[in-house]
Each structure stands twice: as structure tokens, then as C-alpha cells.
N, C-alpha and C positions, 0 to 999 in steps of 0.2 A: 177723573176717573170713574164719573159716570157714563161720558162720553167714549172713551179710550176703548174699551174690550168693545161694544158692539160695531163701532167704525171699523175694527181692526178686522173684527171677524167678518164684517161685509165685503171686506176688500180680499180675504183669504176665501170667501165661499164664490165669491164672482168671478175668480180665475178658473171657476169649473165650466162657466162657458165659453169663452174662448177654445180651452181644451177639447169641450164636445165638437163644437164647429168645426176644431181641425180633423179630428176622427173620422166627423162625418164626412167632411172633402175628401180624407183618403178611402173611405169604405165606398163611398159612390161615384168616385173617378171623377168628381165635380171640381177639378183645382184649378180651374180659372180665376179670375180676381175679385169674381162675386164671394166668396165665401172670406176673402180677406178683408172687405168692407165692414161686414159684420164682426168680425174676430177685435177689428183695430177699435171699433167704438166700446166693444165690452170691456177689453183690455184697457182702454184708457178710462171708462169707468172703475173698473176695479183697482186701477193705478193711483186715482184720486185717492179713493177709501182708503187704501192700502198706505199712503204716504201720510193723508191728515192721520191714522192711527197711530202711525212711528211718531209723528212730529205731538200728537197728543201724552203719547208714552214719555216722549223726552223732558216734556213740560211737566207732568207728574214726577218724575223723579228728581228733575232739578229743584220742584217744590217740596217735597215728602220725604227724599231719599237722605238729606241733609250732608251731601258730601261735596257739594258746589257745583255738580257738572251735569250735563244733558246726556251722556253715553257715556258708558264704560265696557263698548263691546260685550256685555253681558249674553250667554249662548241662546237664551230665548230672544233677546235684543236680535241677535243676528240672525234669528228664523224669519224674522220679520222684515228685515231689510234686504236678504237674499232674494224671495222671491220678486221685491219691488225694484230690484237693479235688473236682474230679467227682463222684466215687464217693460222696463224702460228700455232695454237694447232691441225689444221686440218692436217698439211704437217708431224706433226711428229706420232698423232695417225694413220693416214693411212699407216705408216710402219707395227703398229702393226695388223693392218687385212691382208695386205700383207703377212705379215711374219707367221703370228698365226692365222688368221682366226677370230680375236676377235674386238671388239668395232663395228659391223657394224653397230648398231644404234646409237651409238654414233658419229660416223663418217658423216652419213646421218643428223643429227641433227647441227653439225657443219656448213655444205654446206647451210642448210637451215637459220641457224641464220648469217650466214657471209652476205648473200644476202640481207637478211631483215635488219641486220645492216647499210648496204650501202645505202638501200631506206631510212633509220632512217637518215642518215648523210644528206640525201638531203632533209629530212623535216626539218630540222634544222636549215638549209642554205637558205631555200626557205619560210619557212611559217613566219617569222618574229617574231616568240616568244621568239627569245633571243638576246641577245645584245651583239652583235662581231666585230670585224673588217673587217670578212668575212663576216657577214649574208647580204644579200637583204632585202630592207624593207619588210613592213608587206603585205600581200598578201593575198588571198581567197584559195591557192593551198594545204592548210594545211590539211584539213578534207579529201581531196582525198589522199594525201600520206598516212596518219592514216589508212582510208578504203583497200588500197592497202597491207599496212603492215599487215594489221589484216587478209586478206585475203591471204596473203604467210604463214601466221603462222599456219591458222586454217586449210588450204587446204594440205601445206606440212604435217605438224603432223599427220592429219589424214590418209594420205597415208602411211605413217612411221607405225601407228598403224594397220592398213590394211594387212599391208605384214609382220609384227612379224613373223608368223611362217616360211618365209621364210630368218629372218635376225639371226636366233640361231649361238651362236658362237660354232667353231669346236673345241675349246679349251678352257680351264678355266685356271686362274692364279696361276701356280704352286708354285711360290715362291716370298714373299716381294723383297729377293734380285735376282731380275731380271730387264732386260731391259724394260721389259713390265710394271712393277711396276713404273720406272723411269719414263715412257712416261705418264702413268696416271696420277702421280702427276704433272707432267707438264701442261699436259693438265687442270685438276681442278683448277691451279693456273693461266694459262693463262685467263681462263673461268671467275674466280671469281674478278682477275683484271680487265677484260673488265665490269662485272655489277656492280663492285664499283666503276668504272669512270662513268657506265651509272645514278647509283644510284645518285651521284656528282653533274652530268649534270643537272639531271631533278628535283631535291630536290627544287632549288628556284621558279622553274616554278610551280610544284605541289604544295608548299607552299603558293606561291602569290594567286594562283590558289582557295586553298581552304579557306584561312583566310585574302588575300587582302593585306597582308603584303611583302613588298619586302626585299627580303632577298638575302645574297650571301654568298656560301661558299668558305672558305679562302683556298688560293694553300696548306696551312698546311695539309689539310685532305687528299690531294692525294700524297703531297710529302711523309707522313708517309705512307699509303697504299703502293703507288708504291715501295717505300724504302724496305720494309719486303719484299713483295711479290719478286719483283725483285731481291734481296739478294740470295733467294732460287732459283730463277728460274737460275741465273747464275751459282750457284754451280751445280744445274742439268746439265746444259750444259759440265762440266768436269765430271760429276758422269757418265751418260748415256753412254759415249763410253767406261769407263772401267769395264762394267757389262756384263755379257754376257746375251744371251736370255735364258728363262724357269729359269736357276738355278745357282747361283754362288755360290762355295764352299768356306770356309774360306781361303784356301789357294791362291785360284784363287784373292779374295778381296786383301789378304796381299800385295800380289806379284804386283799389277795394281794399288792400290792405296799407298803405302808406300812414292814413291819420290815424288807424287804430293800433297800429304798433308805435308809431310815434309818440300817442297817448299814455300806451303801456310803457315805454323806454323811458319818458318823461317823471313818469311817477317815482321810480325807482331813487334819482337824487334826491327828490323831496321829502321821500322817507326818511333821509340821512336826520333832518331836523326835528324827527318826531322819535318816540320809544320804539315805533315799529321797528326799527331796522335791530334793535335788541334780540327780536327775533327773527331772524333771515328767511323761515318758512312764513312766516306771519305776513314780512313783505314781500314776496315773491307772489304770495298767494294774492294779496291787495293789487300789486302790478299787472298781473294776468287778469283779475277782476276788471281793471279800468280798461285794457284791450277788450274785452268781451261787451263790455256796455258800451263802449263808443262803435265797435262793427255794429249790435244790434240796432244801436240808436240811427246810424248810418243806413240801415236798411228801413226803417221807420221813414227817415227823412226824403229818401229818395222815391218812396210811394207815394208819402204827402205831397211832394212838390209837383210829381206829377197829377196827380187828383186835385190838386189845388189850380194848377194851372187849364187843365183841359174843361173841369167842371163848373170852374168859377165859384168854388165854394168858401167857406173859411177853413181857415188852419184846424180848427177842432173840429169843423164837419168833415174835413178831407180824412183826418185820422181816424173818425169814427167809420166812413165810408170804406176806408183802404181795409180796417181791421172785420168790417161786416163783410165784405165779397172775398176774403179768404181768411175765414176766422181760423183754421186750421194752421195755418201758416204764420200769421201773426200772434195767435195765440201761443203758439212753441216760442217764439221769441220771447215773448212776457214769461214762459217758464224760465228759460236760459237767464233771463235779468234777475229772478226771483232765486236761481241756483247760485249766481255771485252774490247778491245779498246775503243766503244763507252762508255762503264759503266766508263773508267778510266777519259775519258774526262768529264762526267757529273759528275763525283765525285770532279772533279776541279772545274768546274762552280758553283757547287752546295755548296763545303764544304771551299773553301778557297779564295772567292773573297775579294776585298779590294776596297773599294768605298771612296770617298772624293768629297766634295762641295767645289769649288775653284771660288774666285772672283779675278780678275788679272787686271789690268789697263794697256796699253801700254807701254813694256819695264821692267813689273814685272814680278818676278820669283816665281816659289813655287816648292817645293820638293814634290815627292810621287811616293812610292815604287820603291826606286833607282833611277827615273828620276828626272830630273830637265827640268820642263814647262816653259817655257817664251813668253809670250802674245806679237806679234810683230805689230800687226794691226787688227783692224776692218773694212771690208770693208760694205758699204750699196749699194745696186742697185734695182732699181725700174723699172720694163718693163709693159707691158699691161696685164699680167698674175699675177706678183706678186710681191712681196716685200722681199729681201733675206739681211738678215744681215751675214756675213762670219767672224770667226775670224781665223788668221792665228797663229799658235803656233809652235813656235822651240822646238825641245827634244834634250836634253841634257843627255849623260850618262858618267858619269866621264871625265867631263869636255869637251868632244868632241861631237860635234852637230852631231845628228844620224838622224835626220828626220825631215821634215816639215809636219806639220798637218793641214788640214782644216777641220773645221766643222761650219754649219750655221745651221740657221731657214730660212725657207720661208713661207711666209704668202700670201696664194689666196686669193684674194677678185674678184669676179664677179663684172663689172661695173654695177651701179645701184643697188647694193643691200647692205644690212645692213652690215657695217664692222664688227657687233659682230658676223655675221655668218661664217666669215673667217675661212678656213680650214689651219691648219699647217703642214708641214712633215720636218724633221729633217733629214741634213745631218752628217752624224755620221764619225769620224775620227778611223781608226783602225790600230794599228800597230800589225801585225799577226808573231809568232815565234812559234816554238814547245813548249817552256815553259809556254807561254799563250800569251794573248793579253793585251795592253794597248788599252783601249776604250774611246774616247772624244768625250764627248756629248755639244754642245753650247746649253744653254737653256734660254737665253736671256739678257738683258744687266740690271742692278740696276738702278732703275728709281732716286736713289738720287746721285749715284757717279759718274754713267756711266760704271761703269767697266762691264767688260763680265764675267757673271758666268757660268761655266764649269762644270758637272759633270762627274767626271772621276774614270774609274773602271779598276781594275787589274784582269784582267780574266784568271785563269792559267788553263791550258792543254785545252782550247776551239778547237785549230788545229784536235786534236784527235779524239773529236765528228766525223768531216768529214771523217777523215780518217779512222775510223770506219766503217763510211755508206758505203765509197768507198770498204773496203774490203767484206762489207756483201752483196753488190750487184756482187760483181766479185766470190764469193761463191756459192751466188744464181746462179748466169748464168751458172757456171760449173755443178750444182748440177742439174739443168733444163736441160742442153744440152743433145740432144738425144743420148743414146747411140749406139756404132755401133752394127751390127747384130752380130758379132764374140762376143762382149761383153754380148750380151741377152742371145745368147745359153749358155755362162759360167757360167751366172748367174742362170738361169733356170737347169742347171746341178746340180750346188751347191744345189739348193734349194731342187731338188728331191733327192739328195743323204742324206739332213737330216741336223739336226740341228750340229750334229758332225764336218760335213767337213766345214760349213760356221762360226762357232765358233772359 
């Protein structure tokens, strides 16, 4: 919690820099590729910090909010996610502009929208129009933020329309089987997901303003939309590296797709022998993830093989040289692997969770998910700030004690205030392991029997969410790291030589 707000804030604020570069390029008519280089680096910087902030928020929610999950599509959570999605779209489409001189208007529009959504997130948090664990109380700031957002959108898109003659693309899309098309599809899906989340966030607000009726949009809407769009996006992270620029031949597609597709298809029958098949969405996600990992591994293997053969270096040395000479490309591939690992963790916590409510007295035991939970004691403590009730639970597996878990409920009552206005905070007990987490929450005491009431969850693969996030950060840092002057010269020479040399 100490790190989450400032890191998230740094990501938000950094999005002002790409916006400033974009507006300056429009005003000064300097719309060549020079401004794109600076904007891309600053967007990557903001993207990394915004992503880390969102991930830390998810971890805080998992450990502190006592609901057994990492994401509930809260309006303020959505406000942080939306500019990150738009920044992700820009970081992909900007490569098309650099490589082929296309999507200039689209890229400027993404820069403007990303900044506008950052301000929109501040509006949601500070205006008091939404109920959220993150939101501040009601204030008079809302109209000022809305006016500022309107100024940003009208002024920026007015400039883009004014400079349209300078933003014509040098090339057109030559084939649907091209990397440009994959990036365009990626962008359409990311922007579509952003506006689907925006509609879900605003719908209860607009409905109440129009009819006076309070409504809530269930988590099912978000999960449905995010699953289908996210699944296609996940597949594109594996398709993109396999398809060349401009146009791919049938022989190229067959040669590059054969192994990844075979690996993904072969995974599905294997899932029949596991619990994964009980949740077909999770099973499909795992199969697509295998396809992506094999496609990315193939790209690393082909590059390492060339380096090893030409340079006479070891395989680890070939990997280091490969990444060092093209950090942006292979750092991006590592981000793709991190996304797969992140999706694996999300598939586990969304598809295979087991939960139960237990009521135990001291000395009583209960079986759950291969464990035996035994309540040893319930402690009560009161001080000037709070009253605490803590349950100590012994954890056994195969007759052997493996852990002691303590979970409690803290009730805060300010002196001289109504006890009914007390605030509660829960201390969650979590036993983490690579296969999943045992998550125990003390929810209170049975008024009649005095037994402790425990909510217990078996959350598979949660650890891989945090591991995937770490891989994404490492890959993003590698991709954002400034290249050496020699690397810049090599890339410039390759681009000057034309598409054939780089492909």
C-alpha cells in the first residue's frame, strides 16, 4: 500500500509528456518520425509504472479486502486500467508508423485519448460520483475536470483535423496476412475493450442521472467482454511475431505456424485428464497460451541459432547478444511471455476456485481441499483504537502439521462516536505455493454457539499472476532501455536496405 499510490500516480502523470510532444508536433508541423521516438520512450516509461501500480493494487486487494480475488472491476480500478490499455495499443501501432509510415492520425489520436483517460480517472476518484473503496468523498471538482477533459478533446482533435494534409500515410495495407494487419487488429481490440469498460463504468451513473434509479452492472458483463477480447488479444501476441511485414506467403505461414499451432492443439486433449476441462474457458486460455509461448520461443531459437553459428559463442552468450542487439524486439517478446503467465494465473483464480464456509469451535477440525484445518484458539484484544478478534488455525496435510495460520477481524471505534459507525478491517491468512493459495478469512463469531466463522478459499495459480507481472516489467524495461549508438546505426542501415533485409 505504501508503493501502490505513488507508483500509480507516477504512471498517470508521465502520460502528460507524450501528450505534450504530440501537441507540439502538431503545432510546429514537425510531424516526421522524430517526435515518435521521444513519445514512444515516455509512453513506455508511463506504461511500466501504470502497469506496476495496477498490479500492486491487485495484490493489495487480494491481501486486504478479504474477498479472495484480485480484481472486481471497481470504477476506480477501471479508471487505471483504461489508459494502460490505450498506451498498450499505441506502443504497438507506433511500430507500424516507424516501419511503414502508416497510422499517423491513429497514433496521434491514441496519444490524446490516453492522456484524456488519465484525467478521466482523476475525475472519477475526486468527484465523488462513484462509490468505491478508492474514491474520495463528494466534492465540487467534478465540473472543472469535465471542462478540462472537453478542452483536451476538442482542442487536440481540432489540431489533428487541421494538420490532416501533413498526416497522409506513405503506404497502404498490402495484405491481410501481414504484421501491419495484426497490429491494426490488436489496436482495434484494445480500444474496443477500453470503451467496453468505459460503458460499463458510466452506465450506472448515466442511468441514475436519467431515471433516478440506482443500478449496478454485474461483474459478469466485464468478465464476458474481457474474456473474448482478451483471448483474441492473447492469440495475436503469438501470431504477430510469426508474420512478416507487408505480405506473407503461404509457405512462410506454414513453416512458422506449424509447431506453435500443433503445440496449442495438442494441449487441449491433455487438459481432458485434469480439472482444467471443468472450466472450458480456462482450458482454452491455457491452450492459446501454449501456442504463444512456443511461437515466441521459436523466435528466440532462430535468432540464437544464427548468433551461435556466426559468432562462435555459447548458447547463453548468443541469447545475451541477441537481446542486447535488439532490446526493443526481444524485450517485447518477453512481455508477451509475461502476459501468457499472467493469463494462466487469472485462468486459475477465475476458473478453478473452491470455497467453503466453516464454523469451528476450539479443538474442532474440518477437511478442505486436501487440508485439515483445526481451530486452536480465539483471542480477543482491546486497546484505545480498536477491538481485535483473532483465530489461530493449525493446518495439517497427510496427518502432518505444516503451518499455523492467524486471521482476524479488527473493529475501529473512535471515542465518543456511535458504535454502529465502526469501521472493520480483516487480517487474511494466506499460504502461497506455485500450484495455488489457501486463503482463510475470519468473518466473525456465531452469536448462538460462539464458534468461529471462517471463509476458506483454494485459489489455484495465483502466484503466477505476480510472476507474470514481474516478467512483463522486466521485458518492458529491456524494451525501453536506450539502445547503444552502434545498435542505432545497425537498425538504420537495415531499414535503409529495405524490407527484405529486416525480414
